[in-house]
C-alpha positions in Angstrom: 115.2 97.0 87.4 112.0 98.8 88.3 113.9 102.1 88.4 115.6 101.3 85.2 112.3 100.6 83.5 110.9 103.9 84.7 113.9 105.8 83.4 114.0 103.9 80.1 110.3 104.7 79.5 110.9 108.4 80.1 113.8 108.4 77.7 111.7 106.5 75.1 108.9 109.0 75.6 111.5 111.8 74.9 112.3 110.2 71.6 115.5 108.3 72.6 116.2 104.7 71.5 116.8 102.6 74.6 118.3 99.2 75.1 118.3 97.9 78.7 121.6 96.1 79.4 121.4 94.2 82.7 124.6 94.4 84.8 125.1 91.9 87.6 127.1 93.3 90.5 128.9 91.4 93.3 126.3 92.7 95.7 123.6 91.1 93.5 125.3 87.7 93.7 125.9 87.7 97.4 123.6 87.1 100.3 126.2 88.2 102.9 125.6 91.5 104.8 127.2 94.5 103.2 129.4 94.9 106.2 131.1 91.6 105.2 131.3 92.1 101.4 132.3 95.8 101.4 131.2 99.2 100.3 130.5 99.7 96.6 129.5 96.2 95.9 126.3 97.4 94.1 127.9 100.2 92.1 131.4 98.9 91.1 130.2 96.9 88.1 128.0 99.7 86.9 130.9 102.2 87.2 133.2 99.8 85.3 130.5 99.3 82.5 130.2 103.1 82.1 134.0 103.7 82.1 134.6 100.9 79.6 131.9 102.2 77.2 129.7 99.1 77.6 126.7 101.3 78.6 125.9 105.0 78.1 123.8 105.4 81.2 123.4 103.5 84.5 120.4 103.7 86.8 120.9 103.0 90.5 119.3 103.9 93.8 120.6 107.3 94.8 120.9 106.3 98.4 123.5 103.6 97.5 125.8 105.8 95.4 129.3 106.7 96.8 129.6 110.3 98.0 133.0 110.8 96.4 133.0 111.8 92.7 134.4 109.3 90.2 136.7 110.8 87.6 135.2 110.4 84.1 131.6 110.0 85.4 128.9 112.5 86.3 125.6 112.2 88.1 123.3 113.5 85.3 119.8 113.3 86.8 117.8 112.4 89.8 114.2 111.5 88.8 111.4 112.3 91.2 110.8 109.7 93.8 107.7 107.7 93.2 105.4 106.6 96.0 104.4 103.1 95.2 102.4 102.6 98.4 105.2 100.9 100.3 105.5 102.0 103.9 
């Protein structure tokens, strides 16, 4: 949600109206290792929300996105990485 807030603020600063719509994914709801719950558990619900027109934009960690393209979707932007002092 921190990444979403940053992107939402940038869109607002650019004059766009923004509504943050939280989307819960199977990965968010599970404490099991990804190896057990499967690939795409953090992106599948976001992809579905985009394709069904429930949201116009989804924000997600770039490192967790699938490498294969999804028909009907496009990676529109990659904001600069912010150093928040975490090492």
